[in-house]
N, C-alpha and C positions, 0 to 999 in steps of 0.2 A: 436201804430204802425198801419198804414194803409196798409193792404195787402190783396190781393185777396184770398178769401177762409179762412182767419184766423180771428177768433173773440175771444171774451171773453170765457174762458173755466173754468168750476168749477173744484175743486180738484177731482181726481179719486184715488181710492185705488190701492195699489200694487197687492192685491189679485185678482185672476181671478174670474169671476162669479161662483156660485156654480155648480159643475159638469163639469166645462169647461175642466179640464185636461183629464177626461175620454172621453169627446166628441172629443177633439182634437186628442187623441190617437187613436180613431176609424176611423179617416178620412185620406184619401190619395187623390192624384191627385192635380191639381193646386189649390192654395189658392183662395178662393171665398169670395168676400166682404160680400155677403149676408149670407152665411153659416158660415164662420169662423170668420167674423168680430165681431159679438157679444161676442165671447169668447176670443177676443184679448185685451191685456192691453190698456187702454185709448182709445179704438176705437171710443167712443162717440165723441172724439175730433179730429178724423182723417179727413184730407182733401186731395183732389187730385188737383195738380196744374200743368198745362201744361207749359213746358219750355224745350228748346233745343230738341224738338221733342219727349219728354217723358212725360208720365203721372206720376208725382212724388207723392208718399204717404208721407205726413208730419203730425206731431203733434206739436202743439204749446201751450205754457202756458204763457200768458202775465204776466208781473210783474209790480211793481211800476214804475212810470215814470222815475225815476233815476236809476233803477236797471240795472246791467250789462246784456248784451245780450250774450247768450251762444248757440253755435251750436254744436250738438252732431252727430257724424258720426261713425256708427258701422263698424265692420270688415267683411271680406269675409265670406259668408255663414250665417251671422247673420241677424238681422233686428233691427229696432228701439226699439223693445221690450226689448232689452238687457239693456236699461237705466231705465227700469220701476221702480226698487227699488231705484236707486240713486236719481232720480229727485224728489221723494217724500220728501227727506230731504232738498230740495232747495225751497220748496213751499213758495210762498209769498216773496221770497228774490231775485229771479232772473227771467229774461225773457228768456225762452229757446225755441229752435226749434230743433226737431229731425227729421231725414230724412231717409227713406229707400233708399239705394243706387240703381242704375239702375238694374232693373230686380229682385231685392231682395225683399222679403216680399210682400207687396201689391203695390209696384211700378210697372209700366207697363213693358211689354216685350221690349227689346232694339232692335230698328230697325237700328240705326247707330252704327256700331262696334266700332267707336271711343270712345263711352261712356264706353266701357269696359277697356280702357287704363287709366293709371294714369293721364296723362295730359288732355285727353278728358273728363274724369269724373270730374276733377277739373273745367274745362270750363263749363260743364253742370251744376254743382252746383252753379257756379258764376252766370249763367243765371237764375237759380231758385231763388237765393237770390235777384237778381235785380228785378225779377218779383214780389217778395214779399216785396220789399223795406225793406229788413231785413239786417242790418249791424252788424254782430256779433263782440263783444269785445274780446271774448275768443273762441277758437276752441278746442273742446275736442274729441279726436278720440281713438278708440280701434283698435289695430292691423293694418290692411290695411287702416282703416279709419283715423288713425293718419298720414299715408303717404299722403292721399288726403288733409288733413288739412295743412300739411307742404307745399305741392305743391301749394296750393292756396295762401299761404303767400308768398312763394318765387316768384311766378309769378305775384305778385302785384294785385291779384284778390280780396283780402280782406286786410284791414288794422287792424290787430288784436293786442291787448295788449299782447297776449301770446297764446301758444299752450300747451295743456296737452295731453300727449300720454300714454295711458294705454297699456303696453306691445306692443309698436309700432313695426310693421313690416316695418322698415325703411332702411334696407340694403338688397342687393340681397343675395340669398342663395349662400354660397361659395362651392368650390370644384367641383369635377366632377358631383356629384349629382345635384348641382345647375345649372350647364351648360346644363344638359339633361332634367331638369324639364319642362321648357317652351316648347321645341319642342314636348315632350311627351304629354303635356296638349293640345297643338294645334292639334295634331293628334287625340287625344281622342275626343275633342269637334266637330271635323269634321265628326265623325261617327254617322250616324242616329240612333236614339233610345237609345244612351248611357245615357242621363239624365234620361229617363224613367226607364231604367234598374237599374241605381244607386239609384234612388228614391225608387224603389221596394226593393232593397237590404237593404237600410237604414231603411225600415219599419220593418225589423227583429229586435226584441228587443235586442238580443245578439250583433248584429252588431252596433246598435246605442249606446248601453252602452259602447262598446269598443271605439267608436269614441269620446264620451265625456270623458272617462277615459284618453284618450291619450292627452287631453288638460292639464291635471294636476289639473283640477278643479272639485269640487263637487257641484252640483246644487240641489235645492229642487225639489219637484215633479212638481211644476208649470213650473219651468225653463226647466226641461227635456221635459215636454209635448209640450212646445212652440218650442223648437229646433227640437223635433221629428216631429212636423207638418211641419216645414220648410223643413226638410230633405226628407219628402215624397212628396214634390211638385216638379215635373219635371222642371217647369219653373224656380223656385228658384235655383235648382241644376244646371241647364244650365247656369244661370247667374253667379253663383259662379265659375264654371269651366271656362267660358269665361273670367272672370276677372283674374283668375290665369294664363290663357294662354297668355294674352296680357299685363300683368303687367311688368313695366320697372322701377325698383327702382334705376337704375343708374342715373336717372334724379335728384335725391335728393342730391347725394354726393357732387357735386361742390358747391352747395349753403349753405351747413352746416356751413363752417367757417365764412360766411358773414351774417348769419341769424340775423335780426335786433331786433327781439322780443324774450323774454324768451321762452325756450323750456323745459318743465318739463316732465321728463321721469320716469314713474312708471315701475319698473322692478320687477316681482314676481319671487321669488326663485324657486317655483315649476312649472313654466311655461315649458311645454314640447313642445309647438308649436313654440313660439318665445323665445329662450333662453335669460336669462337676460344679457348674454354677448353682445347681439346685442345693447341693450340700453347703456351698458358700452362703447362700441366702438363708438357709435354716440356721447356720452358725451365727449369723448376724441377729437373728430373732431370739436365739436361745442362749441365755447367759451360761447355762450348764454345758454348752457344747465345746468340743475340741475337734478341730479339723485336721485330718491326716491326708495330705496331698501325695498321691502315688503317681509317678510318671510312667509312661510307656506300657500301661495296662488298660484293658477295656472293661466292659460292664461285668464280666465274669472274672474279675481280678482274683477273687478268693480261690478260683479253680486254676487260673493261670499260675499263681504264685502261692500255693497252699502253705508252704513252710513259712513264708513271710506273714501271711494272715494268721497262722497259728501262733507265731512268735508275738504278734501284737496282742492277741487274746491272752496269751500266757502272762505277758507283762502287766496288762491291765487287771486281770483277775488274780495276779500275784501267785501264780502257780509255781511250785518248786522247780528250780533250775531255769527260771526265766531270766532274760538278759536285762540290760539297761533300758531306760525309757525310750520309746520310739520317737524319732524326730517328727514333731507335729507343730501345728500352729493353733494357738488358743485364740478364740474370738469372743 
């Protein structure tokens, strides 16, 4: 692959450098490349690429010439670090690219509000892929990242062999609460100082533990330290709030019955953020969908069970050394 800022990368371990969790836990304020970068997973392979008016943070691992190309898109409030354990199990078998969504993680602050919208974010990512000359065969998304992946496919911005959604946030929130959420979020993000105040609140250990507990997932100490550092970054918090305030999942509904490529929906029984019923409803609307029901895991299932998540991707993308088909339910 010839791409600006992307080169050959050696394997990196999933574990953070010694002492990194403690150092991350002690820091607050905006994420800093020089200060926080050395304690971030795979940061030695990080690059920044200008596209669509944004300085995108990406990590890339080249694979064999014939290897499938995989694009990883994280969810709201996360960063590309969330794939750190999973990608180790794909080493040498796939060519993958992971991206920090606009304003998230180490990607630059968003100047164009359109990049916070589902359709605008998809266009921005398409511009990034064009700049990198990277044509993914499979799109893998978690939560809202799965919605971005689907939007890109439906808009014809990528020609993918398939989409894999881990607990995909693919339908609007229903009921009165859903109708009030976006107006509330838009009012919230318009108030000066709110991201800084929220980041300060998230710095309280009890508050942060409650936030993680509410996802239904249990992470190791490193995972908690990484999310904690993100939560204490006002810029990251502001981007997550703006994304929620401008998100329009009604864009996906009309295209689901006509989706041309397979859509694999991983639905975790313990997910408290995006209930498994969401994936079940999407599967009923989309003839191309296959539902994979995972018990005993939460919203961050791909981080709780990275080897299992990688095995599913390997089987679907037909990577060398992949096992038999995953137990799944087609609808």
